[in-house]
N, C-alpha and C positions, 0 to 999 in steps of 0.2 A: 750330845747335844750340851752344850752350857746348861748349867743350874740357874744362870742369871738371865731371868726373862723381862723384857722391855714391859712397861708399866702399860701402853696402849695394844701390846700384841692381842689378838682374838686368841681363846682357848684354842677355836679349830685350825687356826694356822700351826699352833706349836704341835698339835697332833699330826698334821701333815707332813710337818718337818720330820717329826719322829718316825713316822711311817716309812717316809722315804729314806731316811738313814736305816732302817733295818731291814731292807729290800736287798735281798741276796746278790751278790756279785753275777752278772750274766744273764739276771732277770730282767726283762723286758722293760724299759723306761715308761713311767706311767705319765698321760699328759696333765699339765698344768693347768687351772683355771684361770682367769684373769684376776680373780680376787686374790688367789694367792701369790702369783706374780707380782701384783699391785702391793700386797704385804712386805715383799723381799726387796721391791724397790723402794717403797716409803721408808723402810728401816736402812737404806743404802743413801736415802737422800737427807736423812736424819744424823747420818756421820758416821754409821757403823762400819767397820771394814769390811772393803770386797773381798777379802781371802776369808774371813770368818764367815759371812755370808754365803760364801760356795761350799763351803766346807759342809756348813749344817745343813743346808738344802742339797747337798751333791747336785751341785750344777755348775758347768764350768764359769770361771769368772766372767770369759767374754762372753757369754750367754746372758748372764746378770746384765751386764754392760749394755746389752744389745737391748734389754728389756726397759732399762733406765733410758736409753735414747728414743727409744717407742715410745715411752709412756710421757716425755717432757715435749716431743712432740703432737701426739695426739690424746693424751690423758689415756683414761682407762680403755676406751675404744681401741687404741694401739697395741694393746696387749692382747686382745682377742686373738682367736685363732682364723677367724674370719668377722674382719672389720667391715663394719659397713661400706658398701660403694661408695664413691664421692657424691653421686647423684641423691643416694638415701640421705648423707650426711646433709646435704645444703638444702633439700625439703624437709628434712626434720627442723632445720637452722630455721627457714621460712616460717616454717609451721609456729615455733615458738616464736617468732618475732609478731608473727598476724596475731595471735594470743597476748601477748605484751600490750598493743597495740589498742585492740579490742579491750580489753581491760581498763587501757588510760583513757579512752573514748568514754566508756560506760561513767566513769570516776566524774569526768568531765561534766557530761550530761546532766548526773545527779548533783554537782554542785551548780550547775545554770539553772536546774530547777528550784534548787533552794532559795536561791537569790531572786527568783521571780522571773528571769528571762526564758523566752521562748525556746522551744528545744530545737527548732530549725530557723537559719539565718533566715534575714529579713532579704527579699530580693527585689531589685529595682526593675521596675515596669519600662 
């Protein structure tokens, strides 16, 4: 591994790369976490050489390129070995939106109360 370390690179990621480099030839490949893949992809997106990252991480350049494409398509979720099902992703997105709208509604109610308006709208009879 090169002695030059990126300023934003976490110590854990550096140790992970060193551990992979020290692995003996013929030893079984270790599974990479989404966080470790994300670190490599972020370095690639910041302009580091694909060849250099492939050598440092002991991963084929094609695999790192695939990680980049998966990351750009789905963010961190795309780098997980078992990404969320489409339904789970849609549900999570809907829950986020409901929470956001609920907060907006609470804020608007509080503003109406401060101005002396009734909370519920008047209904015509």
